[in-house]
C-alpha positions in Angstrom: 4.0 20.8 5.0 2.9 20.8 1.4 4.4 19.2 -1.7 2.9 20.6 -4.9 3.1 20.4 -8.7 5.3 17.4 -9.5 7.5 17.8 -6.4 9.3 14.5 -5.5 11.2 13.2 -2.5 13.2 10.1 -3.3 15.7 7.7 -1.7 17.4 5.3 -4.1 19.9 2.4 -4.2 21.2 3.3 -7.7 23.1 1.0 -10.1 25.0 2.2 -13.2 24.9 0.3 -16.5 28.5 -1.0 -15.9 28.3 -1.8 -12.2 25.7 -2.9 -9.8 25.3 -1.3 -6.4 25.1 -2.8 -2.9 23.8 -0.9 0.1 21.0 -0.3 2.5 17.8 1.6 1.7 17.3 5.1 2.9 14.7 6.6 5.2 12.2 9.4 4.4 10.8 10.8 7.6 8.3 13.7 7.5 6.8 14.9 10.8 4.5 17.9 11.1 2.5 19.2 14.1 -0.5 20.0 11.9 -0.8 18.5 8.3 1.1 17.0 5.4 -0.4 17.5 2.0 0.7 16.0 -1.4 -0.8 17.7 -4.4 0.1 16.0 -7.7 3.4 15.0 -6.0 5.3 11.9 -4.8 7.5 10.3 -2.2 9.5 7.3 -3.4 11.8 4.7 -2.0 13.4 2.7 -4.8 15.9 -0.2 -5.3 16.9 0.1 -8.9 17.4 -2.7 -11.4 20.9 -4.1 -10.9 21.1 -2.9 -7.2 21.2 -5.2 -4.2 20.1 -4.7 -0.6 23.0 -5.8 1.7 22.3 -7.8 4.9 26.0 -7.3 5.9 26.7 -3.6 5.8 26.1 -1.8 9.1 23.1 0.5 9.3 23.7 4.2 8.8 23.8 5.7 12.3 21.1 8.2 11.5 18.8 5.4 10.3 19.7 3.3 13.3 18.8 6.2 15.6 15.4 6.7 13.9 14.7 3.0 14.1 15.5 2.9 17.8 12.9 5.6 18.5 10.1 3.8 16.9 7.4 2.0 18.9 8.0 -1.7 19.3 5.0 -2.6 17.1 6.5 -0.5 14.2 9.9 -2.1 14.7 8.4 -5.5 14.1 6.7 -4.2 11.0 9.7 -2.9 9.0 13.0 -4.2 7.8 15.5 -1.3 8.5 18.1 -2.4 5.9 15.5 -1.9 3.2 14.7 1.6 4.4 11.2 2.9 5.1 8.9 5.9 4.6 7.3 7.4 7.7 4.8 10.3 7.6 3.4 11.7 10.9 0.9 14.5 11.3 -2.7 15.2 12.5 -3.9 15.2 8.9 -2.3 13.5 5.9 -3.7 14.2 2.4 -2.8 12.8 -1.0 -4.6 14.6 -3.9 -4.7 14.7 -7.7 -2.9 11.4 -8.3 -0.2 11.8 -5.7 1.8 8.8 -4.7 3.8 7.3 -1.9 5.6 4.3 -3.3 8.3 1.8 -2.1 9.5 -0.6 -4.8 12.2 -3.0 -5.7 13.4 -3.4 -9.3 16.6 -5.2 -8.1 17.5 -7.8 -5.5 16.2 -7.1 -2.0 13.0 -6.3 -0.1 11.1 -3.1 -0.7 10.9 -0.8 2.3 7.7 -0.5 4.4 5.5 2.6 4.5 4.0 4.0 7.8 1.3 6.7 7.7 0.7 7.8 11.3 -2.0 10.5 12.0 -2.1 9.7 15.7 1.3 11.1 16.7 3.7 9.8 19.4 6.9 8.8 17.6 8.9 12.0 17.0 9.2 15.7 17.8 7.3 15.4 21.1 3.9 14.9 19.5 1.5 13.5 22.0 -0.2 10.3 21.1 -3.9 10.7 20.5 -5.9 7.6 19.6 -9.1 9.6 18.9 -7.7 12.1 16.4 -6.1 12.2 13.0 -7.3 11.9 9.4 -5.8 10.2 6.3 -7.5 11.1 3.0 -6.6 10.0 -0.6 -8.5 11.5 -3.5 -8.4 11.7 -7.3 -6.6 8.4 -7.9 -3.8 8.8 -5.4 -1.9 5.8 -4.3 0.1 4.3 -1.4 1.9 1.2 -2.7 4.7 -1.2 -1.9 5.7 -3.2 -5.0 8.0 -6.0 -6.2 8.3 -4.6 -9.8 8.5 -6.7 -13.0 12.0 -8.1 -13.0 12.6 -7.5 -9.3 13.4 -10.2 -6.7 12.5 -9.7 -3.0 9.6 -9.3 -0.7 7.3 -6.3 -0.9 7.2 -3.8 1.9 4.3 -3.6 4.5 1.9 -0.7 4.7 0.5 0.5 8.0 -2.0 3.4 8.5 -2.9 4.7 12.0 -5.6 7.3 12.2 -9.0 8.2 13.5 -10.5 8.2 10.0 -9.3 6.9 6.6 -10.9 7.8 3.3 -10.1 6.6 -0.2 -12.1 8.1 -3.0 -12.1 8.5 -6.8 -10.0 5.4 -7.5 -7.5 6.0 -4.8 -5.8 2.8 -3.5 -3.6 1.4 -0.8 -1.9 -1.7 -2.2 0.9 -4.3 -2.1 1.9 -6.0 -5.3 4.1 -8.6 -7.0 4.0 -7.4 -10.6 3.2 -9.3 -13.7 5.3 -10.4 -16.7 5.4 -7.5 -19.1 6.9 -7.5 -22.6 10.3 -9.3 -22.3 10.7 -8.8 -18.6 9.8 -11.6 -16.1 7.3 -11.2 -13.3 8.5 -10.2 -9.9 9.7 -12.9 -7.5 8.7 -12.5 -3.8 5.8 -12.1 -1.5 3.6 -9.0 -1.4 3.6 -7.1 1.9 0.8 -6.9 4.4 -1.7 -4.0 4.8 -2.6 -3.0 8.4 -5.2 -0.3 9.0 -6.0 1.0 12.5 -8.6 3.7 12.2 -10.5 4.3 15.5 -13.6 5.9 14.0 -14.1 5.0 10.4 -12.8 3.6 7.1 -14.6 4.7 3.9 -13.6 3.3 0.5 -15.7 4.9 -2.3 -15.9 5.3 -6.0 -13.8 4.7 -9.1 -11.3 6.7 -11.2 -12.1 8.0 -14.7 -9.9 5.1 -16.0 -12.2 2.6 -14.2 -10.0 1.6 -11.3 -11.7 1.0 -8.0 -10.9 2.8 -4.8 -9.7 0.2 -2.3 -7.3 -1.9 -0.3 -5.5 -4.4 -2.6 -2.8 -7.1 -2.2 -2.0 -9.0 -5.4 0.4 -11.5 -6.9 -0.1 -11.0 -10.6 0.0 -13.3 -13.6 3.6 -14.4 -14.4 4.8 -13.4 -10.9 6.0 -15.8 -8.2 5.0 -15.3 -4.6 2.0 -14.9 -2.2 -0.3 -12.0 -1.9 -0.3 -10.4 1.6 -2.8 -10.1 4.4 -5.3 -7.3 4.9 -6.1 -6.4 8.5 -8.5 -3.6 9.3 -9.6 -2.4 12.8 -12.1 0.4 12.9 -15.5 1.6 14.1 -17.6 1.9 10.9 -16.3 0.2 7.7 -17.9 1.3 4.4 -17.1 0.0 0.9 -19.3 1.7 -1.6 -19.9 2.7 -5.2 -17.6 0.2 -6.9 -14.8 0.2 -4.3 -13.1 -3.0 -3.3 -11.0 -4.9 -0.7 -9.1 -7.8 -2.3 -6.4 -10.4 -1.8 -5.7 -12.3 -5.0 -3.2 -14.5 -6.8 -3.1 -14.9 -10.6 -0.2 -17.3 -10.9 0.9 -20.8 -9.9 3.7 -19.6 -7.6 1.7 -18.3 -4.6 -1.5 -18.1 -2.6 -3.9 -15.3 -1.9 -4.0 -14.6 1.9 -6.5 -13.5 4.5 -8.7 -10.4 4.8 -9.8 -9.6 8.4 -12.2 -6.8 9.2 -12.9 -6.0 12.9 -15.5 -3.2 13.1 -18.6 -2.1 14.9 -20.5 -1.8 11.6 -19.8 -3.0 8.0 -21.6 -1.6 4.9 -21.1 -2.9 1.4 -23.3 -0.9 -0.9 -23.7 -0.1 -4.6 -21.2 -2.6 -5.8 -18.8 -2.5 -2.9 -17.0 -5.8 -2.6 -14.7 -7.8 -0.3 -13.0 -10.6 -2.3 -10.3 -13.2 -2.1 -9.5 -14.7 -5.5 -7.4 -17.2 -7.3 -7.1 -17.7 -11.0 -4.5 -20.5 -10.8 -4.0 -23.8 -9.1 -3.1 -22.1 -5.8 -5.4 -21.1 -2.9 -7.6 -18.1 -2.3 -7.6 -16.8 1.2 -10.2 -16.5 4.0 -12.4 -13.6 4.8 -13.2 -12.9 8.4 -15.7 -10.3 9.5 -15.7 -9.6 13.2 -18.6 -7.2 13.5 -20.0 -6.0 16.8 -23.3 -4.6 15.5 -24.6 -4.6 11.9 -23.6 -5.9 8.5 -25.4 -4.3 5.5 -25.0 -5.6 1.9 -27.1 -3.9 -0.7 -27.2 -2.5 -4.3 -25.0 -3.1 -7.4 -22.8 -1.2 -9.7 -24.8 -0.6 -12.9 -21.8 -0.1 -15.3 -19.6 -2.8 -13.8 -19.1 -4.9 -17.0 -18.1 -1.9 -19.1 -15.7 -0.6 -16.5 -14.0 -4.0 -16.2 -13.4 -4.0 -20.0 -11.8 -0.5 -19.7 -9.5 -1.6 -16.9 -8.5 -4.8 -18.8 -7.5 -2.7 -21.9 -5.5 -0.3 -19.7 -3.6 -3.3 -18.2 -2.8 -4.7 -21.6 -1.5 -1.4 -22.9 0.6 -0.5 -19.9 1.3 -3.6 -17.8 0.0 -1.7 -14.8 -1.9 -3.4 -12.0 
């Protein structure tokens, strides 16, 4: 299955200017026996400004049937009334700035995102713990966001694969967005990031705009709420060439949370970093490295200072994370 050239799939709780909307989020389910590829394209689950997720309306029977067929672990990971996005194939690729995004601009929790390259939930695909690849390149993003002005918790992100690769500024992130212009920051907690990659996880490089490849959970300046947890289980874990793993809070309304890496080997090279951070009166989180064999930390990023200035300027201009 391929999505190319600005193709978008979207599920929305939409509100008009005159009237709000109340409902349950939708589900986007894509299952392929071979591969799913997004090329300059996007998949979006959105709660619009003025819309509200209802905890009283019954679930759509189709959504209820999909939910009932999920593994128990996944059921515990999502809130079905907020909807969710689930992709399942042996290989899942996001290229050229493609995006999978679940966000709330309104009142209610953003939906969760599950990227499953091991099979076993739908269409009779056999579960295989030792196969499957997930690759993000050219600044592609998987994100669950409480957007500026939104109120609700961010969705969780889970990736199951044999290998995971994020390159060229590509990111997997959960976020409570900052104050921007006249709009208040988001209110709610960022979601958790769970990565289960049997063989390897590689985070490498930066985008032309200076953004690091990485796993990020943030509660930004002017927002209110905690950052999420980052939990990675893999064989070889590599963070290199300016890439980053971070849990951070930049406001007085929430804490940064915990980063846990369980791996056979961990390599942080050429400016690769694992960081928990606070720039407020609240708490930074813990970092736990559970490593069976070797930890390697070496090298630095020569243009780090110039790159940080470039990113700061972009944030000031756009209000992006």
